[in-house]
Residue, then its C-alpha position, 0 to 999 in steps of 0.5 A: x660265240x662266233x663272229x663274222x667281221x667283215x673288214x681287215x680284222x677278218x683274219x683273226x683266228x675266231x678262237x680268239x673270241x670264244x668265251x669272250x664277252x660282247x664288250x671284250x670282243x668289241x675291246x679286242x676288235x677296236x669296235x664298238x659294243x653297238x657294232x659287235x651286236x650288230x654283227x652278232x644280229x645280223x648273222x642270227x637273222x641270216x641263219x633263222x636263228x632268235x636266241x643267243x643260245x640257238x646261236x651257241x648250239x648251231x656254233x658248236x654242231x657246226x664245229x665252229x667252236x669246240x666244247x671243252x668237257x672236263x675241268x677247266x684251269x680257272x685259277 
């Protein structure tokens, strides 16, 4: 899911965050889990989105994240 970080960390490619859990994103960005959750909540509020699934759909529809179709290399 996309995350908006308005600090020096904003130079990170959002693709690095795709498919990561809140805990993983917090670790990568050296932030608390609560801070990452707050950023996501603020983005959702500003967009008028009420669930994470709506946020994902918004990101896909607006080409913020890419959907990979077909088999994935999970091994």
